[in-house]
N, C-alpha and C positions, 0 to 999 in steps of 0.2 A: 241661503238659505242661515250661515249663521248669524245673517242680522237679523233674520226673523228669530230663531232663538233664544238671540240676546235681550230682543226686546222680551218677550218671555220671561226672562230670568229679572229684566230690569223693574215691569208689573212685578212680579212678585217678590221681587226684595224691595221695591215700595212699602207691602205690608207690612216687613218688618220693621223699615222705618216708622210706619204709624203706628203699629205697638210701642217700639222704642220711646216717643213721642208722650205714648198715652201713659205708659212706666213713669215717666223719670217728671210727669206733672203730678199725678194721682201716690205714686209712692205706693202702691199695692199690687200685691200676685195676685194678675188677672187668670184668671178659664181658662181663654182662650190663648195661653204658650205654647200650648200642645199640639194647636195647631197652627197658631204663626210658624215654630221651628218645624213642622212640614212643610208647608206652601213655601219658606225660603230654601228649605233643603230641595226643591224639587228644583226652585230657580237656581241655584248651587249646580243642579244638575244639568239644566238647559245651558247654564254656562261653562259648563263642562264640553257640553257637546258643540257646541259653536268653536271652540277652540281645537276642538281636535276634529271638526270637518275644514276647518281654515285650514287645519298640516295635513289634510287627505286630500284636500284637494292642489295644492301645491304640491305636495309629493316627497316636501321636506319638513323641516323644524327652522325656522328661518322668523325672522323679525316679518320679514312679509307674510308669510304663515300663519301669525299668530296679531294679525293684522294689525296692533296696537302692542307696546307693552304697557297701557294704560288698563286693557282688558288683565293681563294675566295678575297683576297686581291688584287688579279689584276680584281676584280667583284666589287667591292667595290670600288675602284678609279673609275672606269666608270663610275658608279651610279653617284658618286661627282663629275663627269668631266659632263654628263651632267646637274646636276642640277645648275654647277654653270655659265654651257651654257648660258640653262635659265632664271638665273636670273639676269647673270649680260652681257651677250650677246657679253663675248668675245671665241675665242677661242684661246687665248694665253697659258693655261695652257696648252696645247694641245705637246706642244714640251720635256714637263715634264715627262707630262704621261704617253703620249704613247709607248714612248723607257722602261720604265721603266715594263707597264701593259705588253709588247711584249716579254721583257725577261721575265715577270716572269707566261705567259704563255706557254712559249718555254717549259722553265723549266721544264713547269711540263707536256708536252705531252711527251717532249723526251727525260726527265732527268731518267739517268739510276738509280737512289738510290730510291729504294721504301721506304714509309712510313713506319718506324718502331713505332708496337704500347705496350706500356709495359703495362701491368694489369692497371697501374693506369689513364694511357691516354684511356680507354672507357669509363669513368663514365663520367655519368652526366657535373658536375662539371666540367671537361675539354671539355666539349665540350662548356659549357659557357666562359670559361677561353680563349680559343682560337677564338669564335667568337665577344666578346669583344675588347681584342687587338687587332683583325684583324683590328674591325672597328672605335681603337684609332690610330691603325698607320695609315689607309687611311684620314682620317680625318687631323692627322697630317703633312701628306705629305703637303697636302694645304695650310696648316701654312705656312711647309715653300715652297714652288713653289712661293708663293705671298712673304714674304722676300727679294725672287731673282728677281721678277717681279718688286718689290717697287725700290729695292738698281737699275735696271737697268732703272725704268721712272727718278726718282732721278736725273743719272747723267747725262740722255738725257739733262731734263730740266734746269741744271748746264751750259750745254755745249752748250743747244742749237742746237743739234744735232738730228730730226727726221726718224730717217730712221729706216732697220729691223724690228724686236719687235717692238724696241718703239716706233713705228709706230700705230701699231694697241694695245699699252696698255690703258686699262682703267684710269679716272686719281687715280691719286694717294691714295684719301682720298680711291675709291673703290676697290681699292687693298687694305688698310689696314684695313677696312673693312671687305672683304673676311681672311686678315688673323684671324683676333682676332674670328669673327664666328667660323672658323675654329676647334679655340684651344679650344674655346668655347665649341666646340660639341668632339672632341677628350678629352681632356682632362680626365671627368668625365669617357670615354670609358675604356679609358688605365686605372686609377684608379681602377676602378672595376674588370677589368679582370684580375691585377694582386693581387687584395685580394682576387677571387678566383684561381689565379694560387700559392698562397699562401697557401690555406687549402690544396689543392691536395699535395702538396712540404713538407708541414709539416705532412700531414699524409701517405704520403709512405719514410719520405726519413728521417723524423726527423728534429733535429736544421741545423743538418749538411749540409741541404740543403742552408744555403746563403753563402757557398762556390762556389758554380758553380759560373761560370764567368758571365753564363743568367744573373741571380739573380741579380749579384752584379751589372751588368754593367746595371740594368734593373731597379732597386732603385736609381741608378746615373742621368738614364732619368727621372725617376719621379720628382726626386729635382729639376732638370733643367727646367723643364714644369710647373714647380710648382712655380718657379723663375720668370721665362716671365709674368705668370698668374696673379701674385702680382704685380708686375714693370707695366704690361698694365693696372690692374684695380684698383690697389687701388694707386699705384702711379703713373697714366698716361703714363707712355712711352710709345711714338707712332714715327714713324718714323722708320730712321736710327735705332736706338738702340733695340727698341724692332726686328728689323729684322735681326740682328746683330746675336743677343742672337736667336732666331728664330731656322737659321740655326745653329748656334753652340748647341741648343736642338734637331736637327735633326740629325747633326754628330753621337750625342749619341747617336739614333737613331736605326741609322746605324746599330753602333756595338752592340748593344744588338741584331737588330732581326741574325748579321751575327754570336753571340755568340750560335745559335741555331746549329750549323754546327760541333762545338767544344766541347759544353757541356756533361759530361755526364750522362745528370738526363733530359735529355726533348725528347722527340719520334725524334725529327728531328735531331736529333743528331744521324753521322754512326756509 
């Protein structure tokens, strides 16, 4: 049944993706927006039911109960998408959010690789680690999308071309504010998640865990985001420089996530 609910969510998320593509190329505010938002909300509800039923059937909150961390990440991305839409009244992030959400949920529902849970992965520390890290990734993804939208809007203002996606973007200050606020939310989650992960890895593998590519890339990612936070908060970086650095930080974060599938010490590794 969890897979059925997730399949329904995927179909409804597809409506959101189609609408995002339409807005990106047309640049107009379509009358279908209330309908699309309603459908996507129902999809998120089914997605939540899928996660909740997975927990219910196992009787505990674990990586196995959540099926895959990809599904949890996708759900948190949708939660942040709804918050962004409510706060800033913009659907522009959908062109980034929906393709990723669909990819994550499709992989969760129809991927052939089962979750590989080693003994350390069943501890409460691991649940804490996973939830914090995934929440951090979700928030920092919005920092990345805000940086891309900022660069698009800045270019459209300089060239005086307001068509397609640029025609529906909020003001530069609003985009910059969204990117900074998502950074302030995502960085603490990511930091605490890495601390919890270090406790698990030290107990399970000893000092040798620092050789794992996932750990190395995660530390590099954390350092880049720390630099981004410092330059924005202390040095007053705004605009293009902050957007470019946020993009570089997300590339590092993506490599760290991809290392889940090649690292030998993580439950997501084959």
